[in-house]
Each structure stands twice: as C-alpha cells, then as structure tokens.
C-alpha positions, 0 to 999 in steps of 0.5 A: 338597697346597696348593690356591689357589682364585680366585673363591671367591664365584662360582657355581662357586667357592662350590661348589668351596670346601668340596669342595676343602678335603677334598683338602688345605690350601686358600687360597680368595680372592675378588677382593679377595684375587686381582684377575685384572685386575691381572697383577702382583698375580696373579703376586706372590700365586701366588709368595707362596702357592706352591700345588701346584694353582691352581683358577681359578673367576674370570672375566668372564662378562657376555656382552653387556657384554663387547662394550663392555668388550673390554679388561677381558674379555680382561684377566680371561679371557685375560691373567690365565689366561696369568699363572696358567699361567706361574706354574703352569709355574714351580712345577710346579703344575696349573692348573684352568681353566673355559671355555665353550661359547661358543668355538664358532659353533653351526653344527654339527648335532651336539654339539661335541667337543674336537677341533672347531675353535672359532670364537667369535661374541662378545668373551666367547667370543673372550676365553675361547678366548684364555685356553685358548690361553694356558694350553696354550701355556705348557707348564704342566700343566692341566685345562681344563673347558668348560661351559655355561649355568651356574646355581646357587641364588645369584649372578646367572644365568638360573635366578634371573632366571626365578624372579623374573620367573615370580613377577612376570609372567603371561607370559614370552617366551623364546628357543627357537632356541638349544640347550645344556645347563643345568649346575648349578655343584655338578655342575661342582664335584663333577666337578672334585674327582673329576678331581683325585682321579684325576689327570686332565689335558687339555681336556675338555667338562663339561656336564649330560647332555641338551639343551634350549633357553632356552625349554625351560629356562624351562618346566622352571623354572616347572613344578618351582617351581610357577609358572604364567606362560605361557612363550612361545617366540620367535626370537633375532631377537625378543630383540636383545642385544649379543652373538651366541650360538651356535644350537647349543652342546651339548657332547659329554662322552664324553672326560671320561667315558672319561678320568675316569669322570665321568658328568654327571647329566641337566640336568632332574634337577639342576635339580630338586635345585637347586630342592629345596635352595633350598626347604629353605633358605627353609623 
C-alpha cells in the first residue's frame, strides 16, 4: 500500500508519519512538497505519486486570522480537499481528512453527533465544512474525522502558550464559557491508523473523552506542569477575538467506537502523558 501524507510538519502530521510508515510505503510531504494553496500543483503531484491512500493533515488553522483571509482559508481548507477528493476518486484511493468541532454553532445542550446539522460561526468553520462537503460530493472513498482543541508538545497551540505564560506571569485570565475536549495529536494519529487497519470509512467524530472549558484546560496544565499562577475564569466577551467560537463544541464519539472499536482516552489522562513526555525530552 502506498500512502501520501500531506502536512507532515503539522501537529497531527508529525505524529502520523512514523505510524503510517508501518502500514506501507509512505511519501510524507510538507508545504514545499505539496502546497495546498496551488490546486494545479496538488493535482499533478497526486497523479505523479499515484497513492492508494491520501492522508490530508494539512490545513489553514489560524481561526482569527481567517476572518481577514477568507480566500486563503477556503483555498486550503475547501478547494484543496476537493482536488484531493477528485484525484482519489480517479485513482480509487481512500482520502483521510481532518475536520473540526467548529463546524457547529454551539447552541446544542448535549454533545454533537454526526447527524447534527452543522452551522459554523466563523470563516474557519465555514471553510472546513466546505472541505467536508467537497469530499463527500466527489464520490471518492473517504474517512473524515472531526476533532477538537488539538494540542501537542510542538508547534503552536494552547498547551504551549499556557506553559509559556504560566512560567512568565503571576496571573492568567482564561475563558470559562466555551466547552470542548482537548485532544492530543498523538491520540488522533493512533486512532487514524487503527481505523485504516480496520478499513473504516465515513464521517466520524474523534476527540478525547470527557469535556472541560479553556479555563479548566489551563488549570489542569498548570497543575500537571507544577506551575503556580492564579488562573482566573472570564467570559468570552471579556476576551474579544475576531472569530466567534461555539459555546459547546463537545463531540460524541459513539459512532467511531461502534464502527472502528476506537476508545479515546480521557482528555486529562492524555494531557498528563503529553507533559510527562515533554519533561523526559527536556531531561
């Protein structure tokens, strides 16, 4: 089996690369090797490589900046996945693609299921939903995984920002009225490989078990990292940003558990493992 991985240097792509390599011949590309902003280049590269599986771990993820760069966000998150899907259809290949909890508006009182109607609040969310729809409309074989609040021990993410600020400041103010599930990139990568091994296809939610708020996430980071700033809870309207976020973006994992036997770890358990690994690396 030949696998093409796009976005090898991203949070999820970095964790995917060594795991996908166990499944077959892997071609892992960063932006210089596969620029999703250039549809023609994407199409020609896929035709050159002729993979059996395309794993798209590349995305435009700057949620607030997308409000002022909608063209670029849609090019990378919507148009490019559509091109990959068309080429996958042409080859008979499977396309694996990652989407987001931000396709929902957050007004539901319970966790969102795959059958709930999306209603994104932001350019980022709309671009990701457009990518999902382009893939599904193409007629290709696909595995779309919606995840949430992704973090890792590298890159740019909430975990690393909190660790830096927690070491610099005596007090942090963090939003406490947005609910979701912080999800470690490694758990996403490992679950993806399991689903590929079990030939699972379709649209699924894939997030850490449990839920918290950004304030709860920050508090857990400080506690597990041994940092001591005061973490104060604030409302979203006290921390204005360009893009609206859903108040509830908790996703229900029941379908991926039933279809693929994937049981995601609790968010705080994975956070502890991620931080423990970071400490070992520093030592």
